[in-house]
C-alpha positions in Angstrom: 76.7 -24.3 -58.9 74.9 -27.5 -57.9 77.1 -30.6 -57.4 76.3 -34.3 -57.8 78.5 -37.4 -57.6 78.8 -40.9 -59.1 81.4 -43.6 -59.2 82.1 -43.7 -63.0 81.2 -40.9 -65.4 81.3 -41.9 -69.0 81.4 -39.0 -71.5 79.8 -40.2 -74.7 76.9 -42.6 -75.3 78.0 -44.3 -78.5 79.2 -47.8 -79.0 82.3 -47.6 -76.7 80.5 -45.7 -73.9 77.5 -48.0 -73.8 79.6 -51.2 -74.0 82.0 -50.0 -71.3 79.1 -49.0 -69.0 77.3 -52.4 -69.5 80.5 -54.3 -68.8 81.3 -52.3 -65.7 77.9 -53.1 -64.3 78.5 -56.8 -65.1 81.7 -56.6 -63.1 79.8 -55.3 -60.1 80.7 -51.6 -60.3 78.0 -49.4 -58.9 77.1 -45.8 -59.8 77.9 -45.9 -63.6 76.6 -42.8 -65.4 76.7 -42.2 -69.2 76.5 -38.6 -70.3 75.3 -38.1 -73.9 74.8 -34.7 -75.4 72.3 -35.9 -78.1 68.6 -36.5 -77.3 69.2 -40.2 -77.7 72.1 -42.4 -76.9 73.5 -44.8 -79.5 76.2 -42.8 -81.3 77.0 -43.0 -85.0 75.2 -46.3 -85.7 71.9 -44.5 -85.1 72.5 -42.8 -88.4 73.6 -45.9 -90.4 70.5 -47.6 -91.7 72.4 -50.6 -93.3 74.0 -53.9 -92.3 76.2 -55.3 -90.8 76.4 -54.3 -87.2 76.6 -56.6 -84.1 78.0 -59.8 -85.7 80.8 -60.4 -83.3 79.6 -58.6 -80.2 75.9 -59.3 -80.2 76.0 -62.5 -82.4 73.3 -60.9 -84.7 73.3 -59.1 -88.0 71.7 -55.8 -87.5 71.2 -52.4 -89.1 72.9 -49.5 -87.4 69.8 -48.1 -85.6 68.8 -51.5 -84.4 72.3 -52.1 -83.1 72.2 -48.7 -81.3 68.9 -49.6 -79.7 70.2 -53.0 -78.6 73.2 -51.4 -76.9 71.0 -48.8 -75.1 68.6 -51.6 -74.0 71.4 -53.7 -72.7 72.9 -50.8 -70.7 69.6 -49.8 -69.1 68.8 -53.5 -68.3 72.2 -53.6 -66.5 71.3 -50.6 -64.4 73.3 -47.9 -66.2 72.2 -44.3 -65.6 72.0 -42.8 -69.1 71.6 -39.0 -69.1 70.7 -37.6 -72.6 70.9 -33.9 -73.5 73.8 -33.7 -71.0 76.7 -31.7 -72.5 80.0 -31.8 -70.7 81.5 -28.3 -70.9 84.7 -28.7 -69.0 87.1 -31.4 -67.7 88.6 -30.6 -64.3 91.5 -32.4 -62.5 90.7 -35.4 -60.4 87.6 -36.6 -62.3 85.4 -33.6 -61.9 83.1 -32.4 -64.7 81.1 -29.3 -65.5 77.8 -30.1 -67.3 75.0 -28.2 -69.1 71.6 -29.9 -69.2 68.0 -28.8 -69.9 67.5 -28.9 -66.1 70.4 -26.5 -65.5 74.2 -26.5 -65.0 75.9 -28.6 -62.4 79.2 -30.3 -61.5 79.7 -34.0 -61.3 82.3 -35.5 -59.1 83.3 -39.1 -60.0 86.0 -41.6 -58.9 86.9 -42.1 -62.5 85.9 -40.4 -65.8 86.0 -42.3 -69.1 86.2 -40.3 -72.3 84.4 -41.9 -75.3 83.6 -39.0 -77.5 84.4 -40.7 -80.8 85.4 -39.0 -84.1 84.0 -36.7 -86.8 84.8 -36.4 -90.5 87.1 -33.6 -91.7 85.3 -30.6 -93.1 85.6 -29.1 -96.5 87.9 -26.4 -95.1 90.1 -28.9 -93.3 90.5 -30.8 -96.6 91.3 -27.7 -98.6 88.6 -28.3 -101.2 88.3 -25.1 -103.2 85.6 -23.4 -105.3 82.4 -21.6 -104.3 80.3 -22.2 -101.2 76.8 -23.2 -102.2 74.3 -25.2 -100.3 74.3 -29.0 -100.7 77.8 -29.9 -99.3 77.5 -32.5 -96.5 79.7 -35.0 -94.7 78.6 -38.6 -94.7 77.5 -38.2 -91.1 75.3 -35.2 -91.9 73.8 -37.1 -94.9 73.0 -40.2 -92.7 71.4 -38.0 -90.1 69.2 -36.3 -92.7 68.2 -39.5 -94.4 67.7 -41.9 -91.5 66.7 -39.6 -88.6 64.8 -36.9 -90.5 63.7 -38.8 -93.8 65.0 -35.9 -95.9 66.6 -36.1 -99.4 69.1 -33.2 -99.6 70.0 -33.9 -103.3 69.6 -36.3 -106.1 72.9 -36.4 -108.1 75.8 -35.9 -105.7 79.5 -36.5 -106.1 81.3 -38.4 -103.3 84.8 -37.3 -102.3 86.9 -40.1 -100.8 87.0 -43.9 -101.0 87.2 -44.9 -97.3 84.8 -47.5 -95.9 82.5 -44.6 -94.8 82.4 -43.4 -98.5 81.0 -46.8 -99.5 78.5 -46.4 -96.6 77.5 -43.1 -98.3 76.5 -45.1 -101.4 74.3 -47.3 -99.4 72.7 -44.3 -97.7 72.0 -42.7 -101.0 70.4 -45.8 -102.4 68.0 -45.9 -99.4 66.6 -42.5 -100.4 66.8 -43.0 -104.2 69.8 -40.7 -104.6 72.2 -41.6 -107.5 75.8 -40.5 -106.9 77.4 -39.5 -110.2 81.0 -40.4 -109.2 83.5 -40.9 -106.5 86.7 -38.9 -106.5 89.9 -40.3 -105.1 93.1 -38.3 -104.8 95.3 -41.4 -104.9 95.7 -44.1 -107.6 93.6 -46.8 -105.7 90.8 -47.0 -103.2 91.6 -46.4 -99.5 89.5 -49.4 -98.4 90.9 -52.9 -99.0 90.9 -54.0 -102.6 88.3 -56.6 -102.0 85.8 -53.8 -101.8 86.9 -52.2 -105.1 84.1 -53.6 -107.2 81.3 -52.4 -105.0 80.8 -48.9 -106.5 80.8 -50.3 -110.0 78.1 -52.8 -109.0 76.0 -49.8 -107.7 76.6 -47.8 -110.9 79.1 -45.3 -109.4 82.4 -44.8 -111.3 85.6 -43.9 -109.4 87.9 -41.2 -110.7 91.4 -41.8 -109.4 94.3 -39.3 -109.1 91.7 -36.5 -108.8 93.6 -33.3 -107.9 92.6 -29.6 -107.3 89.0 -30.6 -106.5 86.6 -27.6 -106.7 82.9 -27.2 -105.9 81.0 -25.0 -108.5 77.7 -23.3 -108.0 76.2 -20.1 -106.7 73.3 -20.8 -104.3 73.3 -24.6 -104.8 75.9 -27.1 -106.1 76.0 -27.2 -109.9 79.1 -29.2 -110.6 82.4 -30.5 -109.3 85.6 -29.9 -111.2 89.0 -31.6 -110.8 92.1 -32.3 -112.8 94.2 -35.4 -113.5 96.9 -36.4 -115.9 94.4 -36.3 -118.8 93.5 -32.6 -118.1 90.5 -30.8 -116.6 87.2 -32.4 -115.9 83.7 -31.3 -114.8 80.9 -33.5 -113.3 77.4 -32.1 -113.3 76.0 -32.6 -109.8 73.5 -31.1 -107.3 75.4 -32.0 -104.1 78.7 -33.1 -102.7 79.4 -35.7 -100.0 82.7 -35.2 -98.2 83.6 -38.5 -96.7 86.2 -39.8 -94.3 89.5 -38.4 -93.1 88.2 -38.7 -89.6 89.5 -36.7 -86.6 88.9 -37.4 -82.9 86.1 -35.4 -81.3 88.6 -33.8 -79.0 87.4 -30.2 -78.3 87.0 -31.0 -74.6 90.6 -32.3 -74.5 92.1 -29.2 -76.1 90.3 -27.0 -73.5 91.4 -29.2 -70.6 94.5 -30.1 -68.5 94.9 -33.4 -70.3 97.8 -34.1 -72.7 96.8 -34.3 -76.4 98.9 -36.4 -78.8 99.6 -34.2 -81.9 99.8 -37.3 -84.1 96.4 -38.7 -83.4 94.7 -35.6 -82.3 93.3 -37.6 -79.4 94.5 -38.1 -75.8 98.0 -39.3 -74.9 97.4 -42.6 -73.0 99.4 -45.3 -71.3 99.0 -49.1 -71.7 96.1 -49.1 -69.4 94.1 -46.5 -71.3 94.8 -43.7 -68.7 95.2 -40.1 -69.8 97.9 -37.8 -68.3 95.5 -37.3 -65.3 95.2 -40.9 -64.1 91.6 -40.4 -62.9 90.7 -40.2 -66.6 90.5 -43.2 -68.9 89.9 -43.1 -72.7 88.6 -45.6 -75.2 86.9 -46.0 -78.5 87.6 -43.9 -81.6 88.7 -40.9 -79.6 92.0 -42.8 -79.3 92.6 -42.8 -83.1 90.7 -42.3 -86.3 89.0 -44.6 -87.1 87.9 -48.1 -86.2 84.7 -50.2 -86.6 81.9 -50.3 -84.1 82.8 -53.9 -83.3 86.5 -53.0 -82.6 85.4 -50.1 -80.3 82.9 -52.4 -78.5 85.6 -55.0 -77.7 88.2 -52.3 -76.8 85.7 -50.7 -74.4 84.9 -54.0 -72.7 88.7 -54.6 -72.1 89.0 -51.0 -70.7 86.1 -51.7 -68.3 88.1 -54.5 -66.7 91.1 -52.1 -66.2 88.8 -49.5 -64.5 87.2 -52.0 -62.2 90.6 -53.2 -61.2 91.9 -49.7 -60.7 89.0 -49.0 -58.3 90.0 -51.8 -56.0 93.8 -52.1 -56.5 95.1 -48.9 -58.1 97.3 -49.4 -61.1 99.8 -46.8 -60.0 102.9 -46.2 -62.0 104.1 -42.6 -61.8 107.2 -43.0 -64.0 106.7 -43.5 -67.7 108.6 -43.6 -71.0 107.5 -42.4 -74.4 106.4 -44.8 -77.1 106.6 -42.9 -80.4 106.9 -43.0 -84.2 110.5 -42.3 -85.3 109.9 -43.0 -88.9 108.1 -40.5 -91.3 106.2 -43.4 -92.8 104.5 -44.1 -89.4 101.6 -41.7 -88.8 101.0 -42.5 -85.1 101.3 -45.0 -82.3 98.8 -45.9 -79.6 99.4 -45.9 -76.6 101.9 -43.1 -76.4 103.3 -43.8 -72.9 104.4 -46.9 -71.1 104.2 -46.6 -67.3 106.3 -48.7 -65.0 103.6 -50.7 -63.3 103.3 -54.4 -62.5 99.5 -54.2 -62.4 97.8 -56.9 -64.6 95.5 -56.1 -67.5 97.7 -53.9 -69.6 97.1 -53.7 -73.4 98.7 -56.6 -75.2 99.2 -54.7 -78.4 100.0 -51.3 -79.7 98.2 -49.9 -82.8 99.9 -48.0 -85.6 98.8 -46.3 -88.8 101.0 -45.4 -91.7 101.3 -42.0 -93.4 102.3 -43.7 -96.7 102.6 -47.2 -98.2 105.5 -48.9 -96.5 107.1 -52.3 -96.2 110.1 -53.5 -94.3 111.1 -54.6 -90.8 109.0 -52.8 -88.1 111.2 -52.5 -85.0 110.8 -51.2 -81.5 114.1 -49.7 -80.4 115.1 -48.1 -77.1 118.6 -46.7 -76.3 120.0 -48.6 -79.4 118.6 -51.9 -78.3 116.0 -53.7 -80.4 113.2 -54.9 -78.2 111.0 -56.4 -80.9 110.8 -56.7 -84.7 108.5 -58.1 -87.3 107.8 -57.7 -91.1 105.4 -55.0 -92.2 103.7 -54.4 -95.5 100.7 -52.1 -95.4 99.1 -48.9 -96.6 97.6 -45.8 -94.9 94.3 -46.2 -93.0 95.0 -49.9 -92.4 95.2 -51.3 -88.8 98.7 -52.4 -87.9 99.2 -54.2 -84.6 102.4 -55.0 -82.8 103.0 -56.7 -79.4 103.5 -54.5 -76.3 104.8 -57.1 -73.9 108.4 -57.1 -75.1 108.5 -53.3 -74.5 107.2 -53.5 -70.9 110.5 -53.8 -69.2 111.0 -52.0 -65.8 114.7 -51.4 -66.6 114.0 -49.2 -69.7 115.0 -45.6 -69.3 115.0 -44.4 -72.9 112.0 -43.7 -75.1 110.8 -46.6 -77.3 110.9 -45.6 -81.0 109.2 -47.4 -83.8 111.2 -47.7 -87.0 110.7 -49.3 -90.4 114.0 -50.8 -91.5 114.9 -51.9 -95.0 111.8 -50.5 -96.6 
């Protein structure tokens, strides 16, 4: 098999990958290559033909496709080598990749690899949605691709399952193509997005049905209706399509087939406070770390990661010993990073990120060996970003795992 080399290989040409590559070039790093399996780079925003993208990072209000094009343009102008149609098929130890491209298969040897493969929505099967299996059942991502990339209208009267931010994006995508959603179904008693967004579906003529249980898709060859039950009984909504939105999962197939450690809580890589995977020649950033954050968040996170990589190339971060950082409370769904290495190198993350598995309030505490290292009040719900400081935990004398608890909830 042919072999090539580069300095930094970035797997994934979405927001995080392009922002990181551009920042690396700005920092003077040579030989930066982005590997994107799609025919065009730009990631998920390519499919999102609505505002607002780019406000914080580009200081402009853009639609998704314009935002994606701007990121690609900036990366190319900085001298980034963007290779589209390049599918990474295997991750090897010490920053070596196997690739499949239209020109043939080859191996790419890098000094560092950065994984930026992002997330995908959970499928119907993964969400245990029952009923028949007709045509016309799509994720939001598939809908956006059909509408904005192929100008196709897959249905006229769908039902949207879920009330995450991406579910509201689905309403906007539908309106672009004259599609009129009949309802949104939510399993819980309130919307997943912040309450300030609650009026949006009503303003667009889309009712929300809360506490919807036992959701079933009805139809033989095509969708005919969606059935569900709640406290009032059984219900049926006539529809010709279903949009299954949200419940994102990291795009981690490459991880699971590799030597890298996977965090069972996030489904993404287990990383340290510098963003390094269990093989220190691999860094990770963007939504692969946890489902799911905005493009703006991923952009800024990737820019910070670029500084750590540039530093590591000239003055290795080191740190062979590490302790675990983990959730010890069932109300906490996950914690990122998952490991704290004993290194004095500058540039470590200043905050950990948590998500909740259920609504919770109380005193969020970081405890190691019976000693409370940090604590602060918490009141939040699932799918909300929760941040806590890392600095109080980065003590070279620690030997026991750091466990996150919610006390007095």
